[in-house]
N, CA, C and O atoms as a Tripos MOL2 file, in Angstrom:
@<TRIPOS>MOLECULE
protein
  300   299    75     0     0
PROTEIN
NO_CHARGES

@<TRIPOS>ATOM
      1 N           7.4570   -6.0550    7.1190 N.3       1 MET1
      2 CA          8.6620   -5.2640    7.2490 C.3       1 MET1
      3 C           9.7120   -5.8250    6.2980 C.2       1 MET1
      4 O           9.8270   -7.0400    6.1350 O.2       1 MET1
      5 N          10.4570   -4.9560    5.6890 N.am      2 ALA2
      6 CA         11.4790   -5.3590    4.7290 C.3       2 ALA2
      7 C          12.6660   -5.9930    5.4450 C.2       2 ALA2
      8 O          13.0160   -5.6200    6.5650 O.2       2 ALA2
      9 N          13.2680   -6.9510    4.7710 N.am      3 LYS3
     10 CA         14.4580   -7.5910    5.3260 C.3       3 LYS3
     11 C          15.6800   -6.7430    5.0100 C.2       3 LYS3
     12 O          15.7120   -6.0160    4.0170 O.2       3 LYS3
     13 N          16.6760   -6.8500    5.8660 N.am      4 ILE4
     14 CA         17.9240   -6.1180    5.6740 C.3       4 ILE4
     15 C          18.8280   -6.9520    4.7820 C.2       4 ILE4
     16 O          19.0410   -8.1370    5.0410 O.2       4 ILE4
     17 N          19.3530   -6.3460    3.7450 N.am      5 ASP5
     18 CA         20.2740   -7.0190    2.8300 C.3       5 ASP5
     19 C          21.6790   -6.9340    3.4180 C.2       5 ASP5
     20 O          22.3730   -5.9300    3.2610 O.2       5 ASP5
     21 N          22.0900   -8.0170    4.1060 N.am      6 VAL6
     22 CA         23.3960   -8.0080    4.7670 C.3       6 VAL6
     23 C          24.5430   -8.1630    3.7770 C.2       6 VAL6
     24 O          25.7050   -7.9950    4.1480 O.2       6 VAL6
     25 N          24.2320   -8.4830    2.5180 N.am      7 SER7
     26 CA         25.3040   -8.5930    1.5230 C.3       7 SER7
     27 C          25.9330   -7.2250    1.2450 C.2       7 SER7
     28 O          27.0350   -7.1430    0.7020 O.2       7 SER7
     29 N          25.2370   -6.1650    1.6150 N.am      8 LYS8
     30 CA         25.7740   -4.8150    1.4290 C.3       8 LYS8
     31 C          26.7670   -4.4300    2.5330 C.2       8 LYS8
     32 O          27.4700   -3.4250    2.4230 O.2       8 LYS8
     33 N          26.8150   -5.2380    3.5920 N.am      9 ILE9
     34 CA         27.7430   -4.9740    4.6930 C.3       9 ILE9
     35 C          28.9900   -5.8200    4.4510 C.2       9 ILE9
     36 O          28.9390   -7.0500    4.4830 O.2       9 ILE9
     37 N          30.0850   -5.1560    4.2130 N.am     10 GLU10
     38 CA         31.3310   -5.8490    3.8770 C.3      10 GLU10
     39 C          31.8240   -6.6840    5.0610 C.2      10 GLU10
     40 O          31.9580   -6.1760    6.1740 O.2      10 GLU10
     41 N          32.0960   -7.9770    4.8090 N.am     11 GLY11
     42 CA         32.6370   -8.8700    5.8310 C.3      11 GLY11
     43 C          31.6360   -9.2970    6.8810 C.2      11 GLY11
     44 O          32.0400   -9.7300    7.9600 O.2      11 GLY11
     45 N          30.3620   -9.1930    6.6150 N.am     12 TYR12
     46 CA         29.3240   -9.4990    7.6090 C.3      12 TYR12
     47 C          29.4080  -10.9470    8.0860 C.2      12 TYR12
     48 O          29.2500  -11.2210    9.2760 O.2      12 TYR12
     49 N          29.6550  -11.8710    7.1630 N.am     13 ASP13
     50 CA         29.6740  -13.2920    7.5250 C.3      13 ASP13
     51 C          30.7850  -13.6310    8.5150 C.2      13 ASP13
     52 O          30.6240  -14.5400    9.3300 O.2      13 ASP13
     53 N          31.8940  -12.9250    8.4580 N.am     14 GLU14
     54 CA         33.0260  -13.2190    9.3310 C.3      14 GLU14
     55 C          32.9750  -12.4370   10.6470 C.2      14 GLU14
     56 O          33.8340  -12.6370   11.5060 O.2      14 GLU14
     57 N          32.0100  -11.5700   10.8210 N.am     15 MET15
     58 CA         31.9410  -10.7270   12.0200 C.3      15 MET15
     59 C          31.4430  -11.5230   13.2230 C.2      15 MET15
     60 O          30.7160  -12.5080   13.0900 O.2      15 MET15
     61 N          31.8630  -11.0580   14.4110 N.am     16 SER16
     62 CA         31.3240  -11.6260   15.6460 C.3      16 SER16
     63 C          29.9270  -11.0530   15.8660 C.2      16 SER16
     64 O          29.5280  -10.1040   15.1900 O.2      16 SER16
     65 N          29.1990  -11.6190   16.7950 N.am     17 ALA17
     66 CA         27.8340  -11.1680   17.0640 C.3      17 ALA17
     67 C          27.8090   -9.6910   17.4560 C.2      17 ALA17
     68 O          26.9320   -8.9450   17.0220 O.2      17 ALA17
     69 N          28.7700   -9.2730   18.2740 N.am     18 GLU18
     70 CA         28.8200   -7.8790   18.7060 C.3      18 GLU18
     71 C          29.0960   -6.9460   17.5280 C.2      18 GLU18
     72 O          28.5080   -5.8700   17.4220 O.2      18 GLU18
     73 N          30.0060   -7.3780   16.6410 N.am     19 ASP19
     74 CA         30.3220   -6.5630   15.4650 C.3      19 ASP19
     75 C          29.1280   -6.4810   14.5190 C.2      19 ASP19
     76 O          28.8880   -5.4450   13.8990 O.2      19 ASP19
     77 N          28.3800   -7.5820   14.4130 N.am     20 LYS20
     78 CA         27.1870   -7.5810   13.5530 C.3      20 LYS20
     79 C          26.1580   -6.5840   14.0770 C.2      20 LYS20
     80 O          25.5400   -5.8480   13.3080 O.2      20 LYS20
     81 N          25.9850   -6.5730   15.3940 N.am     21 VAL21
     82 CA         25.0360   -5.6340   15.9960 C.3      21 VAL21
     83 C          25.4690   -4.1970   15.7160 C.2      21 VAL21
     84 O          24.6440   -3.3600   15.3480 O.2      21 VAL21
     85 N          26.7450   -3.9110   15.8860 N.am     22 LYS22
     86 CA         27.2610   -2.5640   15.6170 C.3      22 LYS22
     87 C          27.0690   -2.1830   14.1480 C.2      22 LYS22
     88 O          26.6740   -1.0610   13.8310 O.2      22 LYS22
     89 N          27.3580   -3.1420   13.2530 N.am     23 ALA23
     90 CA         27.2180   -2.8690   11.8180 C.3      23 ALA23
     91 C          25.7560   -2.6140   11.4570 C.2      23 ALA23
     92 O          25.4570   -1.7270   10.6570 O.2      23 ALA23
     93 N          24.8520   -3.3880   12.0420 N.am     24 LEU24
     94 CA         23.4270   -3.2030   11.7540 C.3      24 LEU24
     95 C          22.9020   -1.8930   12.3320 C.2      24 LEU24
     96 O          22.0530   -1.2390   11.7250 O.2      24 LEU24
     97 N          23.4040   -1.5120   13.5010 N.am     25 GLU25
     98 CA         22.9920   -0.2370   14.0920 C.3      25 GLU25
     99 C          23.4680    0.9430   13.2530 C.2      25 GLU25
    100 O          22.7980    1.9750   13.1950 O.2      25 GLU25
    101 N          24.6140    0.7990   12.6070 N.am     26 ALA26
    102 CA         25.1770    1.8850   11.8010 C.3      26 ALA26
    103 C          24.6190    1.9000   10.3820 C.2      26 ALA26
    104 O          24.8580    2.8460    9.6310 O.2      26 ALA26
    105 N          23.8860    0.8730   10.0150 N.am     27 LEU27
    106 CA         23.3810    0.7530    8.6470 C.3      27 LEU27
    107 C          22.3540    1.8370    8.3460 C.2      27 LEU27
    108 O          21.4190    2.0500    9.1190 O.2      27 LEU27
    109 N          22.5330    2.5100    7.2340 N.am     28 GLU28
    110 CA         21.5780    3.5160    6.7570 C.3      28 GLU28
    111 C          20.6840    2.8460    5.7220 C.2      28 GLU28
    112 O          21.1710    2.1060    4.8680 O.2      28 GLU28
    113 N          19.4110    3.0940    5.7920 N.am     29 TYR29
    114 CA         18.4880    2.5120    4.8200 C.3      29 TYR29
    115 C          17.5300    3.5850    4.3370 C.2      29 TYR29
    116 O          17.3370    4.6210    4.9730 O.2      29 TYR29
    117 N          16.9390    3.2970    3.1870 N.am     30 GLU30
    118 CA         16.0280    4.2510    2.5690 C.3      30 GLU30
    119 C          14.6830    4.2220    3.2950 C.2      30 GLU30
    120 O          14.0830    3.1590    3.4550 O.2      30 GLU30
    121 N          14.2230    5.3640    3.7240 N.am     31 ASP31
    122 CA         12.9420    5.4710    4.4200 C.3      31 ASP31
    123 C          11.8530    5.7900    3.4000 C.2      31 ASP31
    124 O          11.8660    6.8540    2.7810 O.2      31 ASP31
    125 N          10.9240    4.8770    3.2320 N.am     32 ASN32
    126 CA          9.8600    5.0420    2.2430 C.3      32 ASN32
    127 C           8.5350    5.4780    2.8710 C.2      32 ASN32
    128 O           7.4920    5.3880    2.2240 O.2      32 ASN32
    129 N           8.5580    5.9440    4.1060 N.am     33 ALA33
    130 CA          7.3230    6.2950    4.7970 C.3      33 ALA33
    131 C           6.5710    7.4200    4.0870 C.2      33 ALA33
    132 O           5.3450    7.3750    3.9900 O.2      33 ALA33
    133 N           7.2780    8.4120    3.5970 N.am     34 ALA34
    134 CA          6.6150    9.5380    2.9250 C.3      34 ALA34
    135 C           5.9490    9.0770    1.6330 C.2      34 ALA34
    136 O           4.8240    9.4780    1.3350 O.2      34 ALA34
    137 N           6.6370    8.2400    0.8690 N.am     35 GLU35
    138 CA          6.0770    7.7220   -0.3820 C.3      35 GLU35
    139 C           4.8730    6.8240   -0.0950 C.2      35 GLU35
    140 O           3.8670    6.8810   -0.8020 O.2      35 GLU35
    141 N           4.9790    6.0040    0.9340 N.am     36 LEU36
    142 CA          3.8710    5.1310    1.3170 C.3      36 LEU36
    143 C           2.6530    5.9510    1.7270 C.2      36 LEU36
    144 O           1.5300    5.6230    1.3440 O.2      36 LEU36
    145 N           2.8600    6.9960    2.4900 N.am     37 GLU37
    146 CA          1.7590    7.8660    2.9210 C.3      37 GLU37
    147 C           1.1110    8.5570    1.7250 C.2      37 GLU37
    148 O          -0.1120    8.6860    1.6700 O.2      37 GLU37
    149 N           1.9250    9.0030    0.7660 N.am     38 ARG38
    150 CA          1.4030    9.6470   -0.4380 C.3      38 ARG38
    151 C           0.5360    8.6750   -1.2350 C.2      38 ARG38
    152 O          -0.5340    9.0460   -1.7180 O.2      38 ARG38
    153 N           0.9950    7.4370   -1.3710 N.am     39 LEU39
    154 CA          0.2300    6.4370   -2.1180 C.3      39 LEU39
    155 C          -1.0700    6.0630   -1.3990 C.2      39 LEU39
    156 O          -2.0990    5.8660   -2.0440 O.2      39 LEU39
    157 N          -1.0260    5.9660   -0.0810 N.am     40 LYS40
    158 CA         -2.2440    5.6760    0.6860 C.3      40 LYS40
    159 C          -3.2660    6.7920    0.5180 C.2      40 LYS40
    160 O          -4.4570    6.5270    0.3540 O.2      40 LYS40
    161 N          -2.8040    8.0420    0.5570 N.am     41 ASN41
    162 CA         -3.7090    9.1800    0.3830 C.3      41 ASN41
    163 C          -4.3160    9.1930   -1.0110 C.2      41 ASN41
    164 O          -5.5020    9.4790   -1.1710 O.2      41 ASN41
    165 N          -3.5100    8.8850   -2.0190 N.am     42 ALA42
    166 CA         -4.0150    8.8430   -3.3970 C.3      42 ALA42
    167 C          -5.0450    7.7340   -3.5520 C.2      42 ALA42
    168 O          -6.0680    7.9250   -4.2100 O.2      42 ALA42
    169 N          -4.7860    6.5810   -2.9560 N.am     43 ASN43
    170 CA         -5.7260    5.4640   -3.0200 C.3      43 ASN43
    171 C          -7.0390    5.8190   -2.3310 C.2      43 ASN43
    172 O          -8.1140    5.5090   -2.8440 O.2      43 ASN43
    173 N          -6.9580    6.4590   -1.1910 N.am     44 SER44
    174 CA         -8.1530    6.8670   -0.4610 C.3      44 SER44
    175 C          -8.9710    7.8650   -1.2700 C.2      44 SER44
    176 O         -10.1970    7.7710   -1.3300 O.2      44 SER44
    177 N          -8.2890    8.8160   -1.8880 N.am     45 LYS45
    178 CA         -8.9720    9.8260   -2.7010 C.3      45 LYS45
    179 C          -9.6840    9.1710   -3.8780 C.2      45 LYS45
    180 O         -10.8340    9.5020   -4.1700 O.2      45 LYS45
    181 N          -9.0100    8.2450   -4.5570 N.am     46 LEU46
    182 CA         -9.6190    7.5670   -5.7010 C.3      46 LEU46
    183 C         -10.8120    6.7160   -5.2790 C.2      46 LEU46
    184 O         -11.8050    6.6440   -6.0020 O.2      46 LEU46
    185 N         -10.7250    6.0770   -4.1270 N.am     47 SER47
    186 CA        -11.8460    5.2830   -3.6270 C.3      47 SER47
    187 C         -13.0530    6.1680   -3.3420 C.2      47 SER47
    188 O         -14.1870    5.8060   -3.6550 O.2      47 SER47
    189 N         -12.8040    7.3190   -2.7520 N.am     48 SER48
    190 CA        -13.8900    8.2560   -2.4600 C.3      48 SER48
    191 C         -14.5320    8.7710   -3.7430 C.2      48 SER48
    192 O         -15.7560    8.8560   -3.8460 O.2      48 SER48
    193 N         -13.6920    9.1130   -4.7200 N.am     49 GLU49
    194 CA        -14.2220    9.6070   -5.9920 C.3      49 GLU49
    195 C         -15.0280    8.5270   -6.7030 C.2      49 GLU49
    196 O         -16.0690    8.8130   -7.2940 O.2      49 GLU49
    197 N         -14.5560    7.3010   -6.6480 N.am     50 SER50
    198 CA        -15.2650    6.1900   -7.2790 C.3      50 SER50
    199 C         -16.6350    5.9910   -6.6330 C.2      50 SER50
    200 O         -17.6290    5.7900   -7.3310 O.2      50 SER50
    201 N         -16.6870    6.0440   -5.3180 N.am     51 ALA51
    202 CA        -17.9570    5.8910   -4.6130 C.3      51 ALA51
    203 C         -18.9090    7.0350   -4.9520 C.2      51 ALA51
    204 O         -20.1120    6.8230   -5.1050 O.2      51 ALA51
    205 N         -18.3710    8.2370   -5.0690 N.am     52 GLU52
    206 CA        -19.2020    9.3890   -5.4190 C.3      52 GLU52
    207 C         -19.7880    9.2300   -6.8230 C.2      52 GLU52
    208 O         -20.9700    9.4980   -7.0340 O.2      52 GLU52
    209 N         -18.9680    8.7950   -7.7820 N.am     53 TRP53
    210 CA        -19.4610    8.5840   -9.1450 C.3      53 TRP53
    211 C         -20.5110    7.4770   -9.1790 C.2      53 TRP53
    212 O         -21.4840    7.5620   -9.9280 O.2      53 TRP53
    213 N         -20.3160    6.4440   -8.3720 N.am     54 LYS54
    214 CA        -21.3020    5.3600   -8.3300 C.3      54 LYS54
    215 C         -22.6300    5.8820   -7.7860 C.2      54 LYS54
    216 O         -23.6900    5.5370   -8.3070 O.2      54 LYS54
    217 N         -22.5790    6.7110   -6.7430 N.am     55 ARG55
    218 CA        -23.8190    7.2900   -6.1930 C.3      55 ARG55
    219 C         -24.5160    8.1550   -7.2420 C.2      55 ARG55
    220 O         -25.7340    8.0840   -7.3980 O.2      55 ARG55
    221 N         -23.7430    8.9720   -7.9590 N.am     56 LYS56
    222 CA        -24.3330    9.8190   -9.0020 C.3      56 LYS56
    223 C         -24.9490    8.9710  -10.1030 C.2      56 LYS56
    224 O         -26.0430    9.2690  -10.5840 O.2      56 LYS56
    225 N         -24.2530    7.9180  -10.5020 N.am     57 HIS57
    226 CA        -24.7460    7.0280  -11.5530 C.3      57 HIS57
    227 C         -26.0470    6.3590  -11.1110 C.2      57 HIS57
    228 O         -27.0170    6.3110  -11.8680 O.2      57 HIS57
    229 N         -26.0600    5.8480   -9.8880 N.am     58 ASN58
    230 CA        -27.2550    5.1670   -9.3880 C.3      58 ASN58
    231 C         -28.4350    6.1230   -9.2510 C.2      58 ASN58
    232 O         -29.5840    5.7080   -9.4030 O.2      58 ASN58
    233 N         -28.1720    7.3780   -8.9690 N.am     59 ALA59
    234 CA        -29.2470    8.3570   -8.8470 C.3      59 ALA59
    235 C         -29.9100    8.6260  -10.1970 C.2      59 ALA59
    236 O         -31.0830    8.9960  -10.2480 O.2      59 ALA59
    237 N         -29.1730    8.4450  -11.2760 N.am     60 LEU60
    238 CA        -29.7060    8.7060  -12.6090 C.3      60 LEU60
    239 C         -30.4320    7.5040  -13.2170 C.2      60 LEU60
    240 O         -31.1370    7.6510  -14.2150 O.2      60 LEU60
    241 N         -30.2700    6.3350  -12.6340 N.am     61 LEU61
    242 CA        -30.8880    5.1360  -13.1960 C.3      61 LEU61
    243 C         -32.3980    5.1190  -12.9610 C.2      61 LEU61
    244 O         -32.8870    5.6380  -11.9570 O.2      61 LEU61
    245 N         -33.1210    4.5200  -13.8930 N.am     62 SER62
    246 CA        -34.5570    4.3280  -13.6960 C.3      62 SER62
    247 C         -34.7500    3.1370  -12.7530 C.2      62 SER62
    248 O         -33.7930    2.4280  -12.4410 O.2      62 SER62
    249 N         -35.9760    2.9230  -12.3060 N.am     63 GLU63
    250 CA        -36.2720    1.8220  -11.3860 C.3      63 GLU63
    251 C         -35.9390    0.4640  -12.0080 C.2      63 GLU63
    252 O         -35.3690   -0.4000  -11.3420 O.2      63 GLU63
    253 N         -36.2940    0.2740  -13.2830 N.am     64 ASP64
    254 CA        -36.0100   -0.9980  -13.9500 C.3      64 ASP64
    255 C         -34.5040   -1.2370  -14.0510 C.2      64 ASP64
    256 O         -34.0280   -2.3500  -13.8300 O.2      64 ASP64
    257 N         -33.7700   -0.1940  -14.3810 N.am     65 GLU65
    258 CA        -32.3190   -0.3250  -14.4880 C.3      65 GLU65
    259 C         -31.7030   -0.6450  -13.1300 C.2      65 GLU65
    260 O         -30.7490   -1.4180  -13.0500 O.2      65 GLU65
    261 N         -32.2440   -0.0530  -12.0540 N.am     66 LYS66
    262 CA        -31.7430   -0.3340  -10.7090 C.3      66 LYS66
    263 C         -31.9690   -1.7930  -10.3410 C.2      66 LYS66
    264 O         -31.0930   -2.4290   -9.7550 O.2      66 LYS66
    265 N         -33.1490   -2.3300  -10.6840 N.am     67 LYS67
    266 CA        -33.4340   -3.7320  -10.3810 C.3      67 LYS67
    267 C         -32.4920   -4.6520  -11.1440 C.2      67 LYS67
    268 O         -32.0060   -5.6380  -10.5900 O.2      67 LYS67
    269 N         -32.2300   -4.3410  -12.4080 N.am     68 LYS68
    270 CA        -31.3050   -5.1540  -13.2070 C.3      68 LYS68
    271 C         -29.8950   -5.1110  -12.6120 C.2      68 LYS68
    272 O         -29.2150   -6.1320  -12.5240 O.2      68 LYS68
    273 N         -29.4780   -3.9330  -12.2130 N.am     69 GLN69
    274 CA        -28.1330   -3.7820  -11.6650 C.3      69 GLN69
    275 C         -28.0050   -4.5180  -10.3310 C.2      69 GLN69
    276 O         -26.9850   -5.1600  -10.0810 O.2      69 GLN69
    277 N         -29.0180   -4.4340   -9.4750 N.am     70 GLU70
    278 CA        -28.9770   -5.1270   -8.1920 C.3      70 GLU70
    279 C         -28.9190   -6.6340   -8.4050 C.2      70 GLU70
    280 O         -28.2070   -7.3420   -7.6930 O.2      70 GLU70
    281 N         -29.6710   -7.1200   -9.3890 N.am     71 GLY71
    282 CA        -29.6380   -8.5430   -9.7010 C.3      71 GLY71
    283 C         -28.2720   -8.9760  -10.1980 C.2      71 GLY71
    284 O         -27.7970  -10.0570   -9.8510 O.2      71 GLY71
    285 N         -27.6420   -8.1480  -11.0010 N.am     72 ALA72
    286 CA        -26.3150   -8.4740  -11.5270 C.3      72 ALA72
    287 C         -25.2560   -8.4430  -10.4280 C.2      72 ALA72
    288 O         -24.3040   -9.2220  -10.4700 O.2      72 ALA72
    289 N         -25.4070   -7.5560   -9.4490 N.am     73 GLU73
    290 CA        -24.4350   -7.4550   -8.3620 C.3      73 GLU73
    291 C         -24.5310   -8.6410   -7.4130 C.2      73 GLU73
    292 O         -23.5320   -9.0210   -6.8030 O.2      73 GLU73
    293 N         -25.7140   -9.2320   -7.2760 N.am     74 LYS74
    294 CA        -25.8880  -10.3790   -6.3850 C.3      74 LYS74
    295 C         -25.2100  -11.6250   -6.9390 C.2      74 LYS74
    296 O         -24.8040  -12.5090   -6.1850 O.2      74 LYS74
    297 N         -25.0900  -11.6880   -8.2570 N.am     75 VAL75
    298 CA        -24.4960  -12.8750   -8.8910 C.3      75 VAL75
    299 C         -23.0350  -12.8720   -8.8050 C.2      75 VAL75
    300 O         -22.3860  -13.7990   -9.2900 O.2      75 VAL75
@<TRIPOS>BOND
     1     1     2 1
     2     2     3 1
     3     3     4 2
     4     3     5 am
     5     5     6 1
     6     6     7 1
     7     7     8 2
     8     7     9 am
     9     9    10 1
    10    10    11 1
    11    11    12 2
    12    11    13 am
    13    13    14 1
    14    14    15 1
    15    15    16 2
    16    15    17 am
    17    17    18 1
    18    18    19 1
    19    19    20 2
    20    19    21 am
    21    21    22 1
    22    22    23 1
    23    23    24 2
    24    23    25 am
    25    25    26 1
    26    26    27 1
    27    27    28 2
    28    27    29 am
    29    29    30 1
    30    30    31 1
    31    31    32 2
    32    31    33 am
    33    33    34 1
    34    34    35 1
    35    35    36 2
    36    35    37 am
    37    37    38 1
    38    38    39 1
    39    39    40 2
    40    39    41 am
    41    41    42 1
    42    42    43 1
    43    43    44 2
    44    43    45 am
    45    45    46 1
    46    46    47 1
    47    47    48 2
    48    47    49 am
    49    49    50 1
    50    50    51 1
    51    51    52 2
    52    51    53 am
    53    53    54 1
    54    54    55 1
    55    55    56 2
    56    55    57 am
    57    57    58 1
    58    58    59 1
    59    59    60 2
    60    59    61 am
    61    61    62 1
    62    62    63 1
    63    63    64 2
    64    63    65 am
    65    65    66 1
    66    66    67 1
    67    67    68 2
    68    67    69 am
    69    69    70 1
    70    70    71 1
    71    71    72 2
    72    71    73 am
    73    73    74 1
    74    74    75 1
    75    75    76 2
    76    75    77 am
    77    77    78 1
    78    78    79 1
    79    79    80 2
    80    79    81 am
    81    81    82 1
    82    82    83 1
    83    83    84 2
    84    83    85 am
    85    85    86 1
    86    86    87 1
    87    87    88 2
    88    87    89 am
    89    89    90 1
    90    90    91 1
    91    91    92 2
    92    91    93 am
    93    93    94 1
    94    94    95 1
    95    95    96 2
    96    95    97 am
    97    97    98 1
    98    98    99 1
    99    99   100 2
   100    99   101 am
   101   101   102 1
   102   102   103 1
   103   103   104 2
   104   103   105 am
   105   105   106 1
   106   106   107 1
   107   107   108 2
   108   107   109 am
   109   109   110 1
   110   110   111 1
   111   111   112 2
   112   111   113 am
   113   113   114 1
   114   114   115 1
   115   115   116 2
   116   115   117 am
   117   117   118 1
   118   118   119 1
   119   119   120 2
   120   119   121 am
   121   121   122 1
   122   122   123 1
   123   123   124 2
   124   123   125 am
   125   125   126 1
   126   126   127 1
   127   127   128 2
   128   127   129 am
   129   129   130 1
   130   130   131 1
   131   131   132 2
   132   131   133 am
   133   133   134 1
   134   134   135 1
   135   135   136 2
   136   135   137 am
   137   137   138 1
   138   138   139 1
   139   139   140 2
   140   139   141 am
   141   141   142 1
   142   142   143 1
   143   143   144 2
   144   143   145 am
   145   145   146 1
   146   146   147 1
   147   147   148 2
   148   147   149 am
   149   149   150 1
   150   150   151 1
   151   151   152 2
   152   151   153 am
   153   153   154 1
   154   154   155 1
   155   155   156 2
   156   155   157 am
   157   157   158 1
   158   158   159 1
   159   159   160 2
   160   159   161 am
   161   161   162 1
   162   162   163 1
   163   163   164 2
   164   163   165 am
   165   165   166 1
   166   166   167 1
   167   167   168 2
   168   167   169 am
   169   169   170 1
   170   170   171 1
   171   171   172 2
   172   171   173 am
   173   173   174 1
   174   174   175 1
   175   175   176 2
   176   175   177 am
   177   177   178 1
   178   178   179 1
   179   179   180 2
   180   179   181 am
   181   181   182 1
   182   182   183 1
   183   183   184 2
   184   183   185 am
   185   185   186 1
   186   186   187 1
   187   187   188 2
   188   187   189 am
   189   189   190 1
   190   190   191 1
   191   191   192 2
   192   191   193 am
   193   193   194 1
   194   194   195 1
   195   195   196 2
   196   195   197 am
   197   197   198 1
   198   198   199 1
   199   199   200 2
   200   199   201 am
   201   201   202 1
   202   202   203 1
   203   203   204 2
   204   203   205 am
   205   205   206 1
   206   206   207 1
   207   207   208 2
   208   207   209 am
   209   209   210 1
   210   210   211 1
   211   211   212 2
   212   211   213 am
   213   213   214 1
   214   214   215 1
   215   215   216 2
   216   215   217 am
   217   217   218 1
   218   218   219 1
   219   219   220 2
   220   219   221 am
   221   221   222 1
   222   222   223 1
   223   223   224 2
   224   223   225 am
   225   225   226 1
   226   226   227 1
   227   227   228 2
   228   227   229 am
   229   229   230 1
   230   230   231 1
   231   231   232 2
   232   231   233 am
   233   233   234 1
   234   234   235 1
   235   235   236 2
   236   235   237 am
   237   237   238 1
   238   238   239 1
   239   239   240 2
   240   239   241 am
   241   241   242 1
   242   242   243 1
   243   243   244 2
   244   243   245 am
   245   245   246 1
   246   246   247 1
   247   247   248 2
   248   247   249 am
   249   249   250 1
   250   250   251 1
   251   251   252 2
   252   251   253 am
   253   253   254 1
   254   254   255 1
   255   255   256 2
   256   255   257 am
   257   257   258 1
   258   258   259 1
   259   259   260 2
   260   259   261 am
   261   261   262 1
   262   262   263 1
   263   263   264 2
   264   263   265 am
   265   265   266 1
   266   266   267 1
   267   267   268 2
   268   267   269 am
   269   269   270 1
   270   270   271 1
   271   271   272 2
   272   271   273 am
   273   273   274 1
   274   274   275 1
   275   275   276 2
   276   275   277 am
   277   277   278 1
   278   278   279 1
   279   279   280 2
   280   279   281 am
   281   281   282 1
   282   282   283 1
   283   283   284 2
   284   283   285 am
   285   285   286 1
   286   286   287 1
   287   287   288 2
   288   287   289 am
   289   289   290 1
   290   290   291 1
   291   291   292 2
   292   291   293 am
   293   293   294 1
   294   294   295 1
   295   295   296 2
   296   295   297 am
   297   297   298 1
   298   298   299 1
   299   299   300 2
@<TRIPOS>SUBSTRUCTURE
     1 MET1         2 RESIDUE 1 A MET
     2 ALA2         6 RESIDUE 1 A ALA
     3 LYS3        10 RESIDUE 1 A LYS
     4 ILE4        14 RESIDUE 1 A ILE
     5 ASP5        18 RESIDUE 1 A ASP
     6 VAL6        22 RESIDUE 1 A VAL
     7 SER7        26 RESIDUE 1 A SER
     8 LYS8        30 RESIDUE 1 A LYS
     9 ILE9        34 RESIDUE 1 A ILE
    10 GLU10       38 RESIDUE 1 A GLU
    11 GLY11       42 RESIDUE 1 A GLY
    12 TYR12       46 RESIDUE 1 A TYR
    13 ASP13       50 RESIDUE 1 A ASP
    14 GLU14       54 RESIDUE 1 A GLU
    15 MET15       58 RESIDUE 1 A MET
    16 SER16       62 RESIDUE 1 A SER
    17 ALA17       66 RESIDUE 1 A ALA
    18 GLU18       70 RESIDUE 1 A GLU
    19 ASP19       74 RESIDUE 1 A ASP
    20 LYS20       78 RESIDUE 1 A LYS
    21 VAL21       82 RESIDUE 1 A VAL
    22 LYS22       86 RESIDUE 1 A LYS
    23 ALA23       90 RESIDUE 1 A ALA
    24 LEU24       94 RESIDUE 1 A LEU
    25 GLU25       98 RESIDUE 1 A GLU
    26 ALA26      102 RESIDUE 1 A ALA
    27 LEU27      106 RESIDUE 1 A LEU
    28 GLU28      110 RESIDUE 1 A GLU
    29 TYR29      114 RESIDUE 1 A TYR
    30 GLU30      118 RESIDUE 1 A GLU
    31 ASP31      122 RESIDUE 1 A ASP
    32 ASN32      126 RESIDUE 1 A ASN
    33 ALA33      130 RESIDUE 1 A ALA
    34 ALA34      134 RESIDUE 1 A ALA
    35 GLU35      138 RESIDUE 1 A GLU
    36 LEU36      142 RESIDUE 1 A LEU
    37 GLU37      146 RESIDUE 1 A GLU
    38 ARG38      150 RESIDUE 1 A ARG
    39 LEU39      154 RESIDUE 1 A LEU
    40 LYS40      158 RESIDUE 1 A LYS
    41 ASN41      162 RESIDUE 1 A ASN
    42 ALA42      166 RESIDUE 1 A ALA
    43 ASN43      170 RESIDUE 1 A ASN
    44 SER44      174 RESIDUE 1 A SER
    45 LYS45      178 RESIDUE 1 A LYS
    46 LEU46      182 RESIDUE 1 A LEU
    47 SER47      186 RESIDUE 1 A SER
    48 SER48      190 RESIDUE 1 A SER
    49 GLU49      194 RESIDUE 1 A GLU
    50 SER50      198 RESIDUE 1 A SER
    51 ALA51      202 RESIDUE 1 A ALA
    52 GLU52      206 RESIDUE 1 A GLU
    53 TRP53      210 RESIDUE 1 A TRP
    54 LYS54      214 RESIDUE 1 A LYS
    55 ARG55      218 RESIDUE 1 A ARG
    56 LYS56      222 RESIDUE 1 A LYS
    57 HIS57      226 RESIDUE 1 A HIS
    58 ASN58      230 RESIDUE 1 A ASN
    59 ALA59      234 RESIDUE 1 A ALA
    60 LEU60      238 RESIDUE 1 A LEU
    61 LEU61      242 RESIDUE 1 A LEU
    62 SER62      246 RESIDUE 1 A SER
    63 GLU63      250 RESIDUE 1 A GLU
    64 ASP64      254 RESIDUE 1 A ASP
    65 GLU65      258 RESIDUE 1 A GLU
    66 LYS66      262 RESIDUE 1 A LYS
    67 LYS67      266 RESIDUE 1 A LYS
    68 LYS68      270 RESIDUE 1 A LYS
    69 GLN69      274 RESIDUE 1 A GLN
    70 GLU70      278 RESIDUE 1 A GLU
    71 GLY71      282 RESIDUE 1 A GLY
    72 ALA72      286 RESIDUE 1 A ALA
    73 GLU73      290 RESIDUE 1 A GLU
    74 LYS74      294 RESIDUE 1 A LYS
    75 VAL75      298 RESIDUE 1 A VAL
């Protein structure tokens, strides 16, 4: 979770505890949930496409090429 930048609240250091709570409750911050969800969806889509291309590639390989690739992946 992101930390709150209290330097943006004028006079925060001199406030009492109750005033700090009120100031923090009134603080507006940028909500990045929509952007985060969009990036997660894009990452998921790219992972799926990558796996699909790998399956297609492996289907086209000859038996000897598959053995070489499996050996290289183990290392």
